N, C-alpha and C positions, 0 to 999 in steps of 0.2 A: 694753432690759433694765428689768425692773420694779423700782420703788423699795420695793415692799411687803416687809415682813419675812417670814421663813418661816412664822410663825404665821398671818399674814394670808393668805398664799398658800394654806395648808392649808384655811383657812376658805372662801376663794373656790372652791377645787376641790370641797370638800364640798358647798357650795351648788349648784354647777353639776351635780354628780352627782344630788343630790336633785331638782333642777328637771327633769333629764332623765328621772327616774323618775315625774314627774307630781306632785311635791309642791310646795307653796307655803309659803314662810316666813311666819310670823305672830309677833307679840309679844304676850304675855299679861302683864297686871299682876294680881297676886293680893295679898290681904291679907298683911301681914307678921306671921306667927304668933309671932314673937319679941317683938313690941311689947307693952308693958303695956296699951295701949288695946285690943288684940285680946283679951287675956285678960279685961279688964273687960267687953267687949261679949259675950263668950261666957257669962260669969257672968250678966249681965243677961238675956240671952235664955233661959238655962237656968232662971232663977228665974221668968220669965214662963210658961214651959211647965209648970214644976212646980206653979204655983199656979192653973192653969186646967184644970178638968176636961175641957173640949172639946179642948184641946191634948193632954192626956194620952191621950184616946181616939184622937186622930189619930196620935200617936206609936206607940201600941199597934198600930193598924191598919197603919201603915207597917212596923213590925217584923214583923208577921205576913206581910206581902207581900214581905219581904226575899228577894232571890234568893241562895240559899246553894248554888248548883250548883257553885261553885268556878271560874267562868270567869276570874276574875282571878288565880288561882293559877298 
């Protein structure tokens, strides 16, 4: 008999099903968008872009190339 609690057992079965479908588990670490440091860094980078004409042209070009076909909808 397994000593795992029901939640752990559900996770184990889910992982087995996903593995059987050909998926592989990965772990991603992403910036914490709730932290004050994140907000400060966003502001710092925004000011850099806003004050650099070359960056402005790049942003305009990226906006022009934006895919608006709705594939994410």
